[in-house]
N, C-alpha and C positions, 0 to 999 in steps of 0.2 A: 266736364262730366256730362254724360248723356242725361237729359231730363226725362226722356220718355222711351218706352220700348214698344214697338209695334206689336200689338197682341193679335191682330187679325189682318190677314193679307189676302186680297183678292187674287186668285190664281192667274187670271188673265190681265192683271194690271199692267205688267211690263210691256204688253203689246200696244197699249194706249198711251202710256207715258213711262219712259224708262230712265229718264235723267235723275240723278241723285246728287245734290250739292249739300251734303250734311244731313244727318238723320236725327237731328234733335240737338239742342244746345241750351246752355244756361240762359235764362230770361232776365233782362235787366229790371231793376226796381226803378220807381219814379225818380228817386234822387240821383240815379246814374245817367239820366238822359240829359245830354248837353242842350244848350239853347240853340245851337246850330251845328252843322257839320264841322268836324275838326279835320285832323290830318290822317285819321284812321277810322275804320268802321268794321262792322261785323263781316266775316267772310261770307261770300254768296251762299244762299240757301234757298231751297224750294220746298213747297208742300207736297210735291209729287212722291209717290211711294218708291221705296228702294226696290231693287231687283231681288226677288225671292230666290234664295239659294238652297239647293238640296243638301241633306246631311249625308253626303257620300264622299268618297276619296276625291281629292282635288289635286290638280297640277297647274302651275303657273308658268307662263312664258312671257318674257318681255318683248314688246313689239318695237318700242322707240324710247330713246332718251335723247332729248333734243332741246336746244335753245334757239329760238327764232328771233333774228335781228333784222332780216330782210326777206326777200322772196326766193331764197334758195331752199328747195325741198330737202327734207331729211330722207335718206335712202338707206335701207338696211335689209336684213334677211330674216325670214321666219322659218323656224324648224318645229314640226309638231311635237307635242309634249311626250315625254317618256313616262310610262307607268300608269296611265289612265286609259289605255286602249285607244281605239279609233272611232268609237261611238260614245257620245256624251249625252247625259240627261240635260245638261245646260252648259252654255259657254257665255261667260260674262266679260265684257270689255270694261276696263277702268282706265280713265285718264285723270291724272293728278297734275294740276298746274299751279304755278305761282308767278307773280309779277309785282313790281313795285315801281313807284315814281309817277310818271305821267305817260299815258298811252291811250290811243283810240281803241274802240272795239275792233276786233279783227276776225275775219272768217277763215275757217280751216277745214281740212279733210284728212282722213286716214284711209289708205288703200292697202289691201292685202291681196297680192296676185291680181291687181287691177280692179278688184271688187271694192266698192266704197262701203265701208262698215261704219263710218261715222262722218257726219257733217256737223260742224260746230261753229260757234262764235265764242268770243272771250269776254270776260267782265273788264270794266275799266278799273284800274288800280287806285289805291290810296297812296299818298307819298310814303307811308310807312310799310306798305306791302300787304297783299292778300294772297290767300290760297283757296283753291276750289277743286272739286272733282266731279266727274261725270261717270255714271255707270249705265251700261246698256246691255240688254239681252241680245246676243248675236248668234244664238243657237242655229238660226236658219241658214247661216253661212258655213255650217259644219263641213260641207263638201270641199270648200276652199281650204279649210284648216287641216285637212287630212294629208296634205303633201307640202313640201318645202315651197316657199313663195317669196317673191320680192315684196318689200314693204316701202311705201312712200307716204310721207306725211308733210303737210305744209300748213302753217298759219302765217300768211303773208304779213310782214311787219316792217315798220320804218323806225329806226333808232338814230337820233341825232341829238343836238344840244338841247332841243325843246322836248322831244318825245323820247324819254329815257328808258321806258319800260321794256326790258328783255323778257320774252315769254318763255318760261322754262316748263317743259312738260315731260311726263313719264307715263307711258301707255303699256298696259299688260292685258293678257287674256288668261282667265282662269277656267279650267276645264273640270267638269264634275262627271265622274264615271257613272254609267247607267244608261237606261233607255230614256229618250225624251218623251214627254207627255203626248206629243203629237208627232206624226211622221214629218221629218225634215225633208227639204228638197234633195233630190238625187243629184242634181247638177246646179251650180251657180255660174251663170255666164255673163259676159260683158259684150257690148257691141264692138264690132271690128270696123276700123276706119278703112274705107276704100275710095277709089277715085270718084265713085258715084254717091258717096255719103257713108252712112253707117249701116252695117249689115249684121244680121243674126242668123246663125246656123244652129238649129236645135237637133237633139237626138231624134231619130226617126220613130221612136216609140214614146214620144212625149204625150202624156195624157192630161196634164194640167200645167199651165204656163202663166206665171205672174211676172209683171214688170214693175220694178221699183224706180221711181224718179225722185232724186233728192233736189227738188227745185227751190232755188233761192234767188230773189231779186236783191241785188247788192251793187257794190262797186262805188258807192258814194254819190252816184248821180240820182236822177229823178226816179229811176226804176227801183231804187231802194224804198221809195215812198210812192209806189205805183198807184195806190188807192187814193192819192190826193191829186193825181194828174187831171187836167181838164183839156177839152178841145177848144179850138178857135170858135168864137171870138172872145172867150173868157179871158179876163186880164189877170192871169195867175202865172207864177214863174215856171211851173213844171207843166209842159204841154204833152199831149198825146192825141193822135189823129181822131180817135173815137172815145176819148175820155178814160175813166179809170178801170173799165172792165178788163180783167185778165182771165185767160183760160188756158190750162195746160192740155195740150193735145198730143196723142201718140198715134202714128199711122204705120200700117204694114203694107208695103208695096203700094203706097199712095192711097190706101183705103183707111178711112177714119176708124180706129180701133178702140179709142178710149178718150174720155174728156174728164177734167177735174178742175175744181176750184183751188188755186194755190192758197196756202195758209198765209195770212198777213203777218209775217214775222216782223218783230220789232227787236232790233239789236240794242245793246246796252248804252248806246249814245243816242238812241232814237227819240224823236219828238223834241229835239233841241234841248233835252234835259237829262243828263246822265244821273242826276241825283234821284231820279225815279227808280233806277235800276241797280244801284251800288250793292244792295243786299239781296233783293228779290228780283230775278230777271223776269222778263215777259215769258209766257208759256212757250216752250220749245226753243228758246234762244240758244241753249247750250247743247241741245240734242235735237237736231232738225228731223222731224218725222217725214219719211218719204211718202210720196203719193204712190198708191198701189193700183195697178190696172190688171184686171183679169183678162188675159189674152187667150184663154182656153177655147173660145169660139173660133179662133184662127189656127188652132193646132192642126186641123186637117190640111190647111194650106202650108203650114210651116214644117210639117213632118215629111216633106219630100226629099230631105237630105241636101237641099241646095240653099245658098245664102239668100236672105230676103232683106229688102231695105226696111229699116225701122227708123223713123224720124220722130223727134220730140220738138215741139215748137210752142211758143207762147203767143196766143192770140191777143192783140191789142198793143203790142210793143211797136212804137214807131219804126219804120223801115230804117235799117242801118244803125239803130241805137243799141249800144251794148248794155249789159247790166244783169243778165240772167245766166245762171249756171244750172244745168239739168243733167247730171250724170245718171246713167241707167244701169241697174242690175237686172238680170232675168233669172227667175227661180223656176226650175223645171222638176216635175215629178214624172217618172217613167213607168210604163207598163212592163213589169219584169217578166211577163209571160208571152210577150210579143216582141219580135225584132223590129216590126214596123206596125204603126197604127195608122189607119186611113180614115178619112172623113171629109167634111166639106163645111164651108161657111154658107149658111142658108139665109141670113138676114143681116143687113148693115144699113140701118135707117136712122137718119138724124133730121131733126127740125132745123130750120134756119135759125142762126143766132139772133135773138132779140136783144137790141142794145140801143136805148135812147138816153141821151144825156142833155138835159135842158138847162140853159144858162139864163139866169135872171139877174141883171145888174141892179145895183142900188148902193146905198150907204153900207149895206152888208150884202156883198155879192153871194150868189147861191147857184150851185149846180145840183140838180136832181138826176140820179142815174137809176135806171131800171133795166136789168139785163138777165138773160137766161138761155139755156140750151138743153136739149134732151137727145140721148142716143140709145138705141137698142141694137145689140149685136147678138147673133145666135148661130150656133154650129153644132155638128155632131161628130162623134168619133166611134168607130167600130173597134172596141177594145176586147181584151180576153174575157171580160166579164159582161159583154153585151154592148149594144149601141147606147151611148150616153150623149144626151143633148144638154148643152149649157147655154143659158140665155142671160145676158147681162144688160140691165137697164140702168142708166145713170141720168139724173136730172140736176141741173145747176141753176141757181138763181142768185142775183146780187141786187140789193137796193142800198142806196147811199144818199145822204144829203151833206154837201160840202159847203161851208159858209166861211167867208173871209172878208176883211175890210181892205180898203186900198192901202198899199204898203205892207199888207199881210201881218200887221201888228196883232190882229186877232185871226186865228186860223183854226177851224174846228171841223170835225167829221163825225157823223153818226152812220155807221155802215153795218150791214149784215150780209153774210154769204152762207148759202146752204148747198150741200153736196150730198145727194141721196142716191144710194146704190142698192139694187136688188139683184142677187145672183140665184138663179133657179137651175137645179140639176135634176134631170129625169132619166130613168132607164136602167139603173143598176142597183135596184133595191128601193127603199122608201124614197119618195120625192123629197129633196132637200132644198130649202130656201133660206137665204140669209138676207136680212135687211140691215144696212149700215147707213145711218143718217148723221151727217156732221153739220154743225152750225158754228160759224165764227162771227164774233161781234167786236166792234171797235167804236167807242163813244168817248170823245174828249175834245179838248181845245187848248191851244197855247196862246197866251196873250203877253204883250210887252207894254208896260205902262210908260207914262211920261218920265218916270224916274228910272228908266232902264231896268225895271224889275220884271224878269221873265217868270211866268208861272204856267205850269202845265198840269191839267187835271185830266186823268185818263182812266177808263175802265176797258179791259180786254176780256173776252170770253172765248173759251174753247169747249164746245159741248158735243157729245156724241151719244147715240143710242145704237144698240146692237141686239138683234133678235134672230135666233136660229130656229127653224121649224123643220120637223120631219113628218111627212104626210099630214101637214097642217097643224100639228101639235107642237107647242113651244117646248124646246129642249134646253135652251140656254138664252140668257139675256143679260144685258148690263147697261148702265147709264153713267155717263161721265159729265161732270161740270167743274171746269178749272177756270176760276175767275180771279183776275188781278185788278187791283185798284191802286192808283197813286195820285198824290198831290204834292208838288214840289215847286220851290221858287228860289231864284238867286238873282243877283245883280250882274248884268252883262257889261262887257267893255271895261272891266277892271281886273287887276291882278287877282290870282286865285285866292289869296288870303283876305281879299276885300269883298268876296262874293256874298258873304253872310247867307249861306244856303241853308234852307230848312226843307223838310219833306217827310211825308208819311207814305208807307206802302203796305199793302196787304195782299195775301193770296189765300184762297180757300180751294182745296182740291177734294172733290167728292166723287167716289167711284163705288157703285154698289150694284148688286145683281144676284144671279143665281149662285155665284161662288162666294158671296160674302159682302163685306162693307169696309171701306177705307174713307176716312174723313179727317183732314188735317188743316188747321188754320195757322197762318203766320202773320205777324204785324211788326213793322219797324217804325221808329221815330228818330230822325236825324242819324240814320245809320246804325241805330242800336236795336237789337231784337227785343221786343217788349211782350210778344205773345208767341207761344208755340203750343198749340192745343190740339188734342185728338179727341174726337167724339165717338168713334166706333169702339 
C-alpha cells in the first residue's frame, strides 16, 4: 500500500530530476530490521519527485520488451499512437525492470530514431530478486515521436555460472493529449558520421539550438572513478596525465562552443561497496541527466544549409584511454516566418584552463587539485521578429583533496565541482536572462581493516539554483538540494553468506521555488526502508 500521496508538485521538477523508483512504500518497524543484510531487501526507491501527469486523454505505446544476457542490442519498431493526435501536452517514458541472482551494475541506453531518450544503469540484485522502474519526461523529443522509427536498446550484460542475473525490462511511452506548457523543439537531430568525424546540418531557419550530451565515464576502468585519478609521481593505482580534472567540451568547426563539468556519477557497485546502494541509488544513477549546451550564438554559422563538424571531447582523459561515452542530441526551434535566418558569431572567448594538482607524500598521501575554466560566446540572428543577440557565459571550477595510505587500504576524497551558466537574450522584446548554477559534492572514504572488514562512509550532493529575469525583474526561480548519505561495511574475501554486511543509507530531495515545494526523505537500515517522510 502507498503510505503517502504527493500533495504538492513543483511544475518544473521533472526537468531537474525525473527518475522515479517507487513513490512511497510501507515503512518497517524497529522489530522488522534484521541485524545484517539477508538474501532480500527493499526494491530500489528514490526521494526524487514523480513525473507530474496531466488529467487528459492518454495513449500508450510499447517501445521494448527485452531480456539482456549479453551485449546484443534489442531492435524493434515504433509506431506513433492512435487517438491522441500528433501534439501532446506531455510524453512520459517508463522503464520497468527486474533481475535476481548475482549481477554487476550495468549501463544501458534507449534510442528512438537514433535519438537517445534514456541513459541508465541498473541496480544490483538480491538472490531473491528485485524490481525497479524509471519514469522520465521526454516531451522535448515529440518531433521524433510523430513518425515511425527504429528502436534500439542495450543494457550490456554477462551471464554465466557466477553472474546469473538476467536483466528483464519493459519500456513504454505514454502520450497525453493537449498543448505542452512550453513550446517543444521543432526538430530533434542527431550527428552524422562522416570520414571527417561527426557533422550536423540544421534547418536554415533555426533560431534556437541546444545540444544535449549524455556523458558517462564508465567501462570498469579508471575513468569510472576519474575523480580519484592522480598524476605522476603520486603512488596511486589510477593515473592520469594531469590529475582528476575533467571537462566536457563541444566544438563547432573547431571553435570552442561550450564547456561543462561532468556529473560525478556513482553506479550501484561504486566505491567498492554495493551495500550502500541496494535500496537508494546515488543521485542520477538510473536516469543520467544530459549536459545541455546553448549553441544559439552559432546559429548564424550553422544556418547556411551545409554540414558542420561538431565534436565532443573530454579534457583530462589520458591519450588512448577508453571509458567515456558522449552521445549527442540537437534540439532546434525554427522561425516559422522565415525560410532562412542569417546572422553571425560575434564573440568566442575562453580563458586558459587553470589546473594544478599538488602531490604531498607521507604516511597519508595527499593530492590537492584546483582547476577551472571560463567561456563566453555571443552571436546574433536577424529573425522575422528583429535582430536577436544571445550571449552565453559559463564558468567551471573544481577543488578536491584526495588522501590515501600505502596499499590504498584507506582511500578518501573531498571534492566540489561548480558549473555556472548565464544566458542573456536581447532584441525581441524584454531582455531575458537566465542564471543556472550547479554544484556537485563528494565527501567520503573507504577503509579496509586488518580483519578484512571494508567500510565506506560517503555523502553526495547535487545542488542547483535557477533564476529567470525579464528586464531585470525576477519572473521565476527554483532551488534544488538532493543529498545522499551512506555508511556500510562487510567482510571481504569470504563467500557471500559470510560477509555479515550492515549499512544505513538516506536521501533527502528538496526542490522549492516560484512554482511550489517538494521535500521528501528516505532512510534504510540493512536494506529495510525505515523512513519515508514528506515535509511540504
